[in-house]
N, C-alpha and C positions, 0 to 999 in steps of 0.2 A: 616372019621375023619382026616386021613393021607390028601385025596383030598381036603377036605376045609382048611387045612396048606399048603397046595400045593398052592390052590389059592389064598388064603391071603396074602400068600409068594410073588406071582407073584405080588399084587397089590402093596402091600407095594413098591415092586422093580421097578414100575414102575411110583410110585410117587415119590423117589428119583431122578429116570432119569429125570424124566419130570422138576423137579425145577431144577437142575445141566442145562437142555437145557436152562428155560430160566433165569437163570442168566449167564451162559457161554457164549452165542449168543452176551447179549447186551456187555461185557467186548471186546468179538473177532469184531462184526462189527458195535459197536455205531461209533464210528468214521467214517467210510466206509458212513451210513447211513444218520449223523449228515450233511455231507457235500454232500449230496445229490447225491453220487457218485455210491451207491445201493440203492435197494426199500427194503422195509422189508421181503416182501416175496423172493426176491431173494436172502436176507441174510440169511433167515431161511432154503433155499432149500441147499446154501455150507454147513452151518452148519451144518446139517443133513448129507450131503456126507461126510464132511471132520472129522467131530467128528465119525463116524464111520469107515472110514479107520483108523483113530488114534488107535480105539477102536481094530480092528482086526489086524494090524500089529504090533503094539507096546502095545496095552493092558494086551494081554496075559501074559505076565511077572508079570503085578502088580495085577491080578488075580490070578493068582498062589500064590502070598507072601502074599496078603489077605485070600484068601480060602483056602489054606491049610496048609502053611511054618509059617506063624508069631504064630499058635497055633496049638497045638499035639490035641486037645478036638475036636470030629466030631462035625460038624455043624448039631445039628439034627434039622428039620424045626421050632419050637416052637423058636430058638434058631438064627435061621435065621430070624425071624420075629423080635425079640427083636431088632438083632444089626441092621436092617436097619430101625425102627423105632427110636433108637435113633440119626442115621444120617438124618432120614425124619425130624424130631424133631426140631435138630439143626439147621439146614436150614429155617424151619419156626420163629423159635426165632428168629435167625438173621436177618431176613428179615422184621422182626417187630420192632427191633432195629435199622435197617438201615445199619448192619456192615456185610458185606458177610462173612458167617463163610467158612472156608476151610472144605470141604468133604470128602477131602484124608487124611488129618488129625483128624477127627471128625471118619471116620473110623478105623484109625488104634486106635484110643483113645478105639471106643467101644470094638472092637476083642481084645485089650490089657486088658482090664479091664476082660473081659473072661478068659482069658490066667491065669490072677492073682488069679482070685477066683476057677478055677482047678487047678493051678498051672501046668500049661503045655503052659507059655510064653516061646516062642522060645528068651530066652534073648539075645543072639548073632546079631538074624537078628533085634531085635527093639534098640539095641544099634546102629547098624547100617544105621537104618531109623532117631534117634534122630541127630546122626552125619552129615547127611546129609541138614537133617531141618535146621542145625545151621552154616554151610557151605555155603549151595546155598544162603542164601541172602546177605552175604557176598562177593562172588563172583560176584554176581550180581552188586552189589554196585560198586564193583574194575571196572569192563568190562566198566560199563553203565560209571563212571567216567573217565577214560582214553577216552572215545570216546566224552565226553562231553570238554575236556579239549586240544585233540587233532585235532578231525575231527568234530566236531558238526558245525562249521560254513561253513566248505566245505560241508558237507548235507546238510545244508539249500541252498545253493548254486544251487546246484545238484536236491533237490526236489522241486527247488519253482516253483509252477505250476498256472498258471491260469486257471479257468475253463471256458471254450467257451459255445457258446448258439448251441443248436442243439445237434444229436444225437450224442458218442462217434463214435461209428462206422455205414455204412452203408453199402450196400451188390451191387454189378454191377452184375446185370444181362441180361447182355448182350450177357453171353453163354450160355451154355448148362446147367452147376454148377453155381449157383451165389457165387461172390467170396468175403469174405468181405473185406472193405476198409476203409478209416480213412473219419470219416464225413465232411463234407463241410468247417468246422472251426476248424477242431481237427486237432493239432501240435505234431506228432512225440513226442515231451517234452510232452505232455499233456496225451496222449497216456499210455507212459511208466510210470508218476508219477502214473495217475489213476490204472495201471496193478498192481503196486508196493502196492499202500493202499489195493486192493483186495486181492491179495496173502496172506499180512502180516496176514489181516485177516482168511483166508482159513488156515494159518499156524498156526495160535492160535484156532483156531477150531479143528485142528488136535492135536495138545498137550493136548487141554481139553479133547477131546475120551478117546488119549491115558492114561492120569491117572484116569479119573472122571468115564469111563464106570465102572470097577472094583469095584468102589464104591455103586453101583447099584447092581450089581450082585455078586458080591463074595462070599456072604456067602451063596447063592443057589447053586452055582458051586461046594464048598467046602462042602454041603449035599450032594451032587452027584441029587438031583431035575433037575439041567439041564446040558447040556454038554459045553463045553469051549464055541463055536462058536456060538451057538443057542442062550448061555445068553448074550452073547456080543451083537448079534443082537438085540436081546430084549431091552437091555442097550439104542444102539443106535438110536433105535426106538422110546423110551420114551425121549431122549434130543430130537430130532426130534419134536415130540409132543410140549415140549415146545419152543422150538424153533420157531413151527408155530403159538403160542398162546401167554400165558405170557411173552414171550420175545417182544415182540412187544413195553410196556412199559419201561422195560429196556434197550431198544435200544435208547428210545428219551430222557431217562433218561440218559445215557452214554455218547450220542451224545452233549447230551447241557451242562453236567460236565465238558467235555472235550475242553471248547470253549478258557480258558487261557492256553493251554497246545497243542502249536503247533504241527500239526499231526506230522511234521519229529522227535520230540520228543519221539511222541505216538508209530511210526515206530519203533525205536530204543528201548521203553522197551517193545512193543511186541515184536520184533525179540531176546532181550536178554532172557527175561521171558520164551518164549517157546521155547527156544532151552535148557536150563537148565531143565525145567520140562521134555520135550522129550526123552532128556539124561538122568535122574533118572528115569524117567519111562520104559526105554529100559534097566535098573540095576534093575527093579522089585521095587523101590522107590516110593511109592506115596508123591509128595510134592504137597503143598500149594502154586499157581500160584499168589494169592490176596500179599502174604506177599513179594516173590520175585517180583514181579515187583512194589512193593512200594518203598524197595530196591532199585531199578534200577532207580525208579524216583528221589529218595534221589540223588542218585551216578552223574546219569545224569546232575542234578542243579548243586551240590558240583561244578565235573569235569567242566562247564562252567562259573563258576562265578571264581573259579581261575586262570582265562586266564588272571585276571587281575595282576598275578604275577608269576614274572621267578619262577624254581624251586627253585632256589639256594636263592632266597628271601625268600620263604617259609620254607624252611628249616633252613636257620639262625631268623628266628623270626621277619624280617623287612620286613615292609608294608605288615603284615600279609592281603589276604583278607576277605570284609567282605561278606561273604557266605549267601549266600540265594538261595533257588530254583526258587524263582524268577528270577532267573537269564534265565531259558529257555522263558519266556512271552516274554524276551526283541525283539524275534524274529517273534512277534507271527504278528505284523502288515504290519514287514519291507520286511516280507518273509512268504507270503502265500502259501498256498500247497495245492491240490486239491481243489476245494472247494473256492477258493481266488476270489478277482474281477478280472474281466477282464482289464488289459492293466494296470496289475498294474507293477510298474518297478521293475526291476531285482533288488535284494541284490546288495551291492557293494561287491568289494575284502576286507575279515577280515583282522582286523590287528593283527601285530604278537602278540603272548604269551607274556605278561608284558605290554603292550603298549595299551591294551581299557583301560578306564577307567569306574568308579560306572555309569556315565551317559551314555555310552554305555549299562549295563547290570542294571537297572533300578530294585529297588523293589516294583513297581508299584503293581503288582496282584502275590502276594505268589501263587505256586502252590498247597500248602498244607499249612494245619494250623499244626503245631507238636507235639500242645494237639492232635489236631484230626487223626494225624495218630500216633502216640501215644496209644491213645485209641483203634485204630482198629486194632495194632498187638499186641496188650495187649488181646483182647478180641478174637484172631486169634489164640491166646496161649491158654486162657483160656478155652472157650466151648469145644475143645478135652481134655484137665483136667477133666472138669465135667463129658462129655461121657466115661472119665475112669473110674470113679470113683463110677456113676451111675451105669455101666455094673458091677464091681464089688461087688455093695452091691447087686442087682438086682442077679447077677448069682450065689450069694455066699451063700444068706442068704432067699433067696425065695425057697419055698419048690417046687413048679412047674416044676422049673428047673433043 
């Protein structure tokens, strides 16, 4: 019986990791695939490598928090299967309704429900986690807002890159050892811009692995079924399996859905969100990348729009800007990044703060619909709450547990 439960636990853990890989790969590499910077196969390979690296280097702290620190109740094989089932079910239901669920928050919710039912919840750690969940989106908003107001136009100029025809790199085979060199039509600026796009995707994959590998394997580590690093290898392999299979569709979707979001904005959002998630993972705090990234988009658009008004005018209430996250879309046509059309002119020097007009920052294509954004954030918090209540009821009243 124990062997059967162990095998079932492995299957459920792989299922969770499989779904994580499917959703996270699209978020990390959708822009690169959508701009034809990377193939889907290359994106899946990079996702596997860097998610595993994040799990091995930073992820153990999150595994420790979820597997043993959050509750004092020992994870029996049956309890582990139940917790993983809650996480996997949340992922499935979120895919059905089209809203990505936070596996980290759902995992914490399910384990917290167990602790409440058994009266073994580590209240101090739970409070610390919740505080970080509240603080991290605010930090993302303000950091991105500052970038949008003071640095975004400069970043647009730096990273405006047109994609040339032919290979990005080729090899000089005149010597004994082939040496890489720029393609015949590749400029150094194009190469650097492309490398940045790919590097940001790898960074996002690393942060996803750091935070999410624990969600697939922490209960198995908590009950002693697997040691820490073999469990992380299992979780990383499951994420890779999802990256090479179901992620192909999510990469298409994310790549197409981001057409209204300039790649420069995508790079800023990815960098801010990934840095915060990686930092929290190092502290052992599971975090929601989606919520943090959403608030980063809102903050970046808000900061961009406020360039129409000087800070002194904003404080006194005069000439308040008509703020719209569609402000970011203003640069989509005149400042293409990697994947833009060849020969597109370089954007002109940005106007100083307070001298940009509403015509310079149009509202034609909003990057997000406020009602939809509110629904996403609402459901991102409701799903973990449902997992907490369901886990509490199951572990408290079902005799089998």
